[in-house]
C-alpha positions in Angstrom: 0.0 0.0 0.0 1.1 3.5 -0.8 -0.5 6.7 0.6 0.3 10.3 -0.2 -1.4 13.7 -0.3 -3.0 14.4 -3.6 -0.8 17.6 -3.9 2.3 15.3 -4.2 1.1 13.3 -7.2 2.5 13.8 -10.6 0.8 13.2 -13.9 -2.6 13.6 -12.2 -5.4 12.8 -14.5 -8.7 14.6 -14.5 -11.1 13.5 -11.8 -13.8 11.0 -13.1 -16.9 11.8 -11.1 -18.9 8.9 -12.5 -16.3 6.4 -11.0 -15.2 8.7 -8.2 -11.5 8.2 -9.1 -8.5 10.1 -10.3 -5.2 8.6 -11.3 -1.7 9.9 -10.8 1.9 8.8 -10.0 3.3 8.6 -6.5 6.9 9.5 -7.3 7.2 11.7 -4.3 9.4 11.0 -1.2 6.4 12.3 0.8 4.5 9.1 1.0 3.9 6.2 3.3 4.3 2.7 2.0 4.0 -0.6 3.7 1.8 -3.6 4.3 -1.4 -4.2 6.3 -1.4 -7.4 8.2 -4.6 -9.5 8.2 -7.2 -8.0 10.6 -5.9 -4.4 10.2 -7.6 -1.6 8.3 -6.8 1.8 7.0 -8.8 5.0 6.9 -8.1 7.5 4.1 -9.5 11.0 3.9 -10.4 12.9 0.7 -7.0 14.4 0.3 -5.3 11.0 0.6 -4.3 9.2 -2.6 -3.9 5.5 -2.0 -2.6 2.5 -4.0 -3.6 -0.9 -2.8 -1.6 -3.9 -3.8 1.2 -2.0 -5.5 4.1 -3.8 -3.8 2.9 -7.4 -3.6 5.8 -9.6 -4.8 3.6 -12.7 -5.0 0.0 -13.2 -6.2 -2.5 -12.6 -3.4 -6.1 -11.7 -3.1 -6.5 -8.1 -2.1 -9.8 -7.3 -0.4 -10.9 -3.7 -0.5 -14.1 -2.2 0.9 -14.9 1.5 0.5 -17.3 3.3 2.7 -18.0 6.9 2.1 -19.2 9.1 5.0 -20.6 12.5 4.4 -19.1 15.0 6.7 
């Protein structure tokens, strides 16, 4: 998993409101990267870009559930 602020992404594509997604590259040194162990979870906020499964060196099933909470 990689997490960075949207302001640190390069090559940021236009936001796709129908899919609620925007793509960009996390080439910045201002990012967190690591693994989540089974049973752990991560909360991301609207300014947090995240990449799930980007550093898996062997094939695994990645489970991702997204809940959006209006603030």
